[in-house]
N, C-alpha and C positions, 0 to 999 in steps of 0.2 A: 299485219299480223291478220290471221285467218278469222273468220267467224267463230269457228270451233275454238279457237284457242282463246277469245273474248269469251265465249260462253263458259269455259272451263275454269278460267280465271273469276267469274263471275260466282260459280258454284262455290270455288275454293274460298272466296271473300266470306260468304254467307256462311261456310261451314265455319271459318275460324269464329265469326262474331256468334253463332249460336254455340259454339265452345265456349267460349269466354262469359256469354249468359248463365250456361249450367255450371261453372265454377264459381261465378258470382253467388250462385243461387245456393250451392252446394255451402258456400263460407257462410252465408246468411243463416243457413238452417245449422250450422255447426256450433255458430256463435248463441243463436238461441237455444239450442240444447245444452251448452255451458253455464247460461244466465241462470242464477242461482233461484231455487224454486223456495218459495217463503212459506211458514205455517203461520197463519194468523193468529191462533191461540198462542204460541210461542211469542209472536212478537207482539201480542198486547202486553204480556208479562215484561218482555225487554224494554217495550216502550216504557211503561212504568218504571221499569228499574233504573233506566238511565235518565230520567227527569224529562223525557220529551214533553209529557203532560204538563209541566210547569208554564210552558208558552203557549203550546199548541192546544191545550185543553185535552181533558180525558177522550173525546171522540174526534179529535183532530180538527176541533171547530175552530181554530184561532183564538186569539186572545189579545193581550197588551203587555210588554216589559217596558221597556224604554221606548217603544212605537208599536203600533198595531202588528200583531204577529199573525202571519196567514193561514188559512185553515189547508190542513194538508192530508183531509180525509179525500179520498178518490183522485190522488193525484194522476195528471196528465202526464206521465212521463214513464220513460221504461225503468225498469230496477236499476240498470247502468247506470243511470244518470242521477237515481237518487241516491245510490252509493257513492258516487261522486261527489254529487253535492256535500254528502255528510263529511268526506274525508276534507274537503277545504272550504268548509262554511262560511259565509259572510258575516258583514256586522258583528252584532253580538251572540251569534249563535256559536255555542262552543264546535270545534272541529273533533271528530270522531276518526282518529285515528284505528287502523286494523288492529292495534295492539289493544284498545279501550273496546272496540266494537266489531266484531268478524264480519266478514261477509254475509254470511248465513244469518247472522241475528240481523244485520241490515236487511236482507231480503227476508226475514221473518216481520220486520216491521213494518216493511212495504206491503206485504200480504195483509198485514192487519188493517193497514190504513186505507187498503184497496176494499175489505170488507166492508168498511162504515158506509152509510148511507150517505154522506157527502150534502153539499148545500142543496137546498130545497129552493125552487123557483117562487118568485115574490108572490105569484098567484094562489100559492097554498095558503099563505097568510090572510083572513080576512081583513083583519086591521089596515093592512097596507093598500088593500083595493077600495078603501073608502073615498 
């Protein structure tokens, strides 16, 4: 095999890898564009209407039912994961099928939760710093 042939094969390999990276990039961008965009105002109404506040508090701060329920304000997960979690909820949390809570409503709840201030660090509470 000549030096020229090896060079052309190297270029072809790089071109195939680059094309694969571009294809993956387009797929990721397309998926991001299809992710439901939520409305926090609508999300608050749905959050209250379906009873999320009963366990997680009106500001997503968490609470207690049969065990401590987590804070869900400022969730650190993508909206798709949040919707999936709602569909197959663990423990005592009810599962919200698409017949009960649409993807759009779930995205609205997620947007509402993202709009909340979330947890404050302990240094912000003078009593905890004594």
